C-alpha positions in Angstrom: -2.7 -11.8 10.1 0.8 -11.1 8.8 1.1 -11.2 5.3 3.2 -13.7 5.2 0.3 -16.0 7.1 -2.0 -14.8 4.0 0.0 -16.6 1.3 0.1 -19.4 2.6 -3.6 -20.0 3.2 -4.2 -18.3 0.0 -3.4 -22.0 -2.3 -5.9 -23.6 0.3 -8.4 -21.0 -0.3 -8.2 -21.1 -3.7 -8.7 -24.7 -3.3 -12.5 -24.3 -1.5 -13.3 -21.5 -4.3 -12.5 -24.0 -7.1 -14.3 -26.9 -5.3 -17.2 -23.8 -4.6 -17.0 -22.4 -7.8 -17.3 -26.0 -9.5 -20.6 -27.1 -7.5 -22.4 -23.8 -7.8 -21.8 -24.6 -12.0 -23.1 -28.4 -11.6 -25.8 -27.0 -9.6 -26.4 -24.4 -12.3 -26.8 -27.3 -15.2 -27.3 -30.4 -13.5 -30.8 -29.8 -15.3 -29.5 -29.9 -19.0 -28.1 -32.7 -21.0 -24.9 -33.4 -21.7 -26.8 -33.5 -25.5 -28.2 -29.9 -24.9 -24.3 -28.8 -24.6 -23.2 -31.0 -27.1 -25.8 -28.8 -29.7 -25.1 -25.0 -27.9 -21.5 -26.4 -28.8 -22.3 -27.4 -32.6 -24.7 -24.5 -33.1 -21.7 -22.0 -33.0 -21.4 -20.9 -36.4 -17.7 -21.6 -37.9 -17.1 -18.0 -38.8 -18.2 -16.6 -35.0 -15.7 -19.4 -33.9 -12.7 -18.6 -36.2 -13.7 -14.6 -34.9 -13.3 -16.0 -31.4 -10.4 -17.8 -31.9 -8.4 -15.2 -34.1 -9.5 -12.5 -30.9 -7.8 -15.2 -28.0 -4.8 -15.9 -30.4 -5.1 -11.4 -30.6 -4.7 -11.6 -26.3 -1.6 -13.6 -26.7 -0.1 -11.4 -29.1 -1.0 -8.3 -26.8 0.6 -9.9 -24.1 4.1 -10.2 -25.8 4.1 -6.5 -25.6 3.2 -6.6 -21.5 7.2 -8.5 -21.4 8.0 -6.1 -23.6 7.4 -3.1 -21.8 8.4 -4.7 -19.1 11.9 -5.0 -20.4 11.9 -1.2 -21.4 11.3 -0.7 -17.5 13.4 -2.5 -16.3 16.6 -0.5 -18.7 17.4 -4.5 -19.9 15.7 -3.8 -23.7 19.4 -3.9 -25.0 19.8 -7.2 -23.8 16.9 -8.7 -24.8 15.1 -8.8 -28.0 11.4 -8.7 -28.5 11.3 -12.2 -30.2 12.6 -13.2 -26.9 10.4 -11.6 -24.7 7.7 -12.8 -26.8 9.0 -16.1 -26.1 8.9 -15.8 -22.2 5.6 -14.1 -22.7 3.8 -16.8 -24.2 4.8 -19.8 -22.5 4.6 -18.0 -18.9 1.5 -16.7 -19.3 0.2 -19.9 -21.4 1.0 -22.2 -18.3 0.8 -19.2 -15.3 -3.5 -18.8 -16.8 -4.2 -22.3 -15.8 -1.6 -23.7 -13.0 -1.4 -20.1 -11.2 0.2 -20.3 -8.7 2.2 -23.6 -8.5 6.1 -24.2 -9.7 5.1 -23.0 -13.0 3.6 -19.8 -12.3 3.8 -17.3 -15.1 6.6 -15.3 -12.6 8.5 -18.8 -12.1 8.4 -19.6 -15.9 9.7 -16.0 -16.5 12.6 -15.7 -13.9 13.9 -19.3 -15.9 13.9 -17.8 -19.7 15.1 -14.0 -18.0 18.1 -15.8 -15.9 18.8 -17.8 -18.9 19.6 -14.7 -20.7 21.6 -13.3 -18.3 19.0 -11.1 -16.7 19.7 -10.0 -12.8 17.0 -10.5 -10.3 16.6 -7.8 -9.7 15.7 -6.7 -13.4 13.2 -9.8 -13.1 11.4 -8.4 -10.7 10.6 -4.9 -12.6 9.2 -6.9 -15.4 7.2 -9.0 -13.5 6.0 -5.7 -11.4 5.6 -4.3 -15.1 3.2 -6.6 -16.5 1.3 -7.0 -13.6 0.7 -3.6 -13.3 -0.1 -3.7 -17.2 -2.8 -6.2 -16.2 -4.0 -4.2 -13.1 -4.1 -1.3 -15.7 -6.1 -2.9 -18.6 -8.5 -4.7 -16.0 -9.5 -1.4 -14.3 -9.3 0.5 -17.5 -11.9 -1.9 -19.7 -14.1 -2.3 -16.3 -14.3 1.7 -16.0 -15.1 2.3 -20.1 -17.8 -1.1 -20.2 -19.7 0.0 -16.5 -19.3 3.9 -17.9 -20.7 3.1 -21.1 -23.2 0.1 -20.4 -23.9 0.6 -16.5 -27.7 -1.1 -16.4 -26.9 -5.5 -17.0 -24.2 -5.0 -14.2 -26.5 -3.0 -11.7 -29.0 -5.6 -12.8 -27.4 -8.6 -11.9 -25.5 -6.9 -8.6 -29.4 -5.4 -7.7 -27.7 -2.0 -7.3 -28.4 1.0 -8.6 -27.2 1.7 -12.5 -26.0 5.4 -11.5 -23.4 3.2 -8.8 -22.2 1.5 -11.4 -21.5 4.0 -13.4 -19.6 6.0 -10.6 -17.5 2.6 -10.3 -16.5 3.2 -13.8 -15.8 6.6 -13.2 -13.4 5.8 -10.6 -11.7 3.2 -12.3 -10.6 5.5 -15.5 -9.8 8.5 -12.9 -7.6 5.6 -11.3 -5.6 5.1 -14.8 -5.7 8.9 -15.5 -4.2 9.2 -12.0 -1.7 6.4 -12.3 -0.6 8.0 -16.1 -0.3 11.7 -14.1 1.7 10.5 -11.3 4.6 8.6 -13.5 4.4 11.9 -15.4 5.0 14.1 -12.4 6.5 11.9 -9.3 10.3 10.9 -10.3 12.0 10.0 -6.9 11.7 6.4 -5.7 8.4 5.2 -4.0 8.9 2.6 -1.1 6.8 0.0 0.0 8.1 -1.5 3.2 11.3 -3.1 2.4 10.7 -2.8 -1.3 11.8 0.6 -3.3 11.1 1.5 -6.8 9.9 4.3 -9.7 7.2 4.8 -11.7 7.9 4.5 -15.4 7.7 7.5 -17.6 4.3 8.7 -18.6 4.7 7.1 -22.3 5.6 3.5 -21.0 2.7 4.1 -18.1 0.0 4.7 -20.9 1.4 2.1 -22.7 0.6 -0.4 -20.1 -3.6 1.6 -19.8 -3.9 1.0 -23.8 -2.3 -2.3 -24.2 -4.2 -4.0 -21.0 -7.2 -2.6 -21.9 -6.8 -3.9 -25.7 -5.8 -6.8 -24.7 -9.4 -7.5 -22.5 -11.4 -5.9 -25.1 -10.0 -8.8 -27.9 -10.9 -11.4 -25.0 -14.9 -9.9 -24.4 -15.0 -10.1 -27.9 -13.6 -14.0 -28.0 -16.8 -14.1 -25.6 -19.6 -12.3 -27.2 -18.9 -13.9 -30.6 -19.4 -17.6 -28.9 -22.2 -16.2 -26.8 -24.2 -14.7 -29.9 -25.5 -18.8 -30.5 -27.1 -18.5 -27.2 -28.3 -15.0 -26.4 -28.4 -11.9 -28.5 -27.0 -9.7 -26.1 -25.1 -6.6 -27.2 -21.3 -6.8 -27.1 -21.7 -3.9 -23.8 -23.6 -6.3 -21.9 -21.4 -9.5 -22.9 -18.3 -7.2 -21.9 -20.2 -6.1 -18.4 -20.8 -10.3 -17.2 -16.9 -10.6 -18.4 -16.0 -8.2 -16.4 -17.8 -9.3 -13.2 -16.9 -12.8 -14.4 -12.7 -11.8 -14.0 -13.5 -9.5 -11.1 -14.9 -12.5 -9.3 -12.0 -15.3 -10.3 -9.5 -12.4 -9.4 -10.8 -12.4 -6.0 -11.1 -16.2 -5.8 -7.6 -16.9 -6.3 -8.8 -19.9 -8.5 -6.0 -20.6 -11.6 -7.8 -19.5 -14.8 -10.8 -18.8 -12.2 -12.1 -22.6 -13.4 -15.6 -22.9 -12.7 -15.9 -19.3 -11.4 -16.4 -17.2 -14.8 -18.7 -20.2 -16.2 -20.5 -19.3 -13.2 -20.9 -15.5 -13.1 -21.7 -16.0 -17.0 -24.2 -18.7 -16.3 -26.1 -17.1 -13.8 -25.3 -13.7 -15.8 -27.9 -15.1 -18.7 -29.9 -17.2 -16.7 -31.9 -19.7 -18.9 -29.6 -19.7 -22.0 -28.0 -22.2 -23.3 -24.2 -20.8 -22.3 -22.8 -23.3 -20.8 -21.7 -24.8 -24.0 -20.0 -21.8 -25.7 -18.4 -20.6 -22.1 -16.4 -24.2 -22.3 -14.8 -23.2 -25.9 -14.2 -20.3 -24.9 -11.9 -21.6 -21.8 -10.9 -24.3 -24.8 -9.2 -21.3 -26.7 -8.1 -19.1 -24.1 -6.9 -21.9 -21.5 -6.2 -25.5 -22.8 -5.0 -24.3 -25.6 -2.5 -22.3 -25.5 -1.6 -24.4 -22.1 -0.3 -27.0 -24.3 1.1 -25.4 -27.1 3.2 -23.5 -23.9 3.8 -26.8 -22.3 5.3 -28.3 -25.9 7.1 -24.9 -26.4 8.8 -25.4 -22.2 10.0 -28.6 -23.4 11.3 -28.1 -26.4 13.6 -24.6 -25.0 14.7 -26.9 -22.3 15.3 -29.8 -24.5 17.6 -27.5 -26.4 19.6 -25.9 -23.3 20.2 -28.9 -22.2 21.8 -30.0 -25.0 23.7 -26.8 -25.0 24.8 -26.9 -22.2 26.3 -31.0 -22.8 28.0 -29.2 -25.5 29.8 -26.5 -23.6 30.7 -29.1 -21.3 32.3 -31.2 -23.8 34.2 -29.0 -25.3 
């Protein structure tokens, strides 16, 4: 099957995965009453809720550095301020995290903003590529640290030898190291089919790995603070579940991992009242930023339209 056909069927695959995930979640919580779910939500201490919200906000703050790294990689830092890069980052990711492969996905929103600021299509493509690599390195690097330090929870959930999990974690860290080493030593252009690109300088590559890991660590902190009311699991145990949930969400292609993340967390902590806290996590990291991002997107669109009308009238 050609790559074009694979991309054509991805939305359908994501829809099937979404339906399956929602059904699995429903099957897992059908015996739980709404009152129990609400009790688990109201039972979250205020200080833990505040810490989770701060960690989620911190993640979005760190995500602005993804675009800033991309702007430097594309060579247009002199034409795009950090403020503008942060604006494009927040709006594109707050919408893209929940909408996914739609016309308002993160790549499309980024193109709208950067194109408005006079950045070429090639440069925008480089920015999107760099941010994608930063996300990937962050996922791989954080997974490597978590699985390497505490392989037992994932080994138990996957029903495999924890030693194999630790080896997988080490392989993830080696992959990140290899990326930085290649960035330091391989300077000639690389060709992937009809695409030609160069690796970033090693300092920029290292920043991608570090910033990406910090982002996912903050999300794991948010998840841990919310689940603390339902389970006494350590941070690394919760981080194991978080890593596996994100891997499952990535494979499923479901926007925001809707239903997928919840199902993995439910099965990772069987019997614990974790459904309510996972709903709070989704609200803090997906729904609240989605609403704010939509408002900012609409405000900037109105502002640009007014500026265009004034320019045409002048």
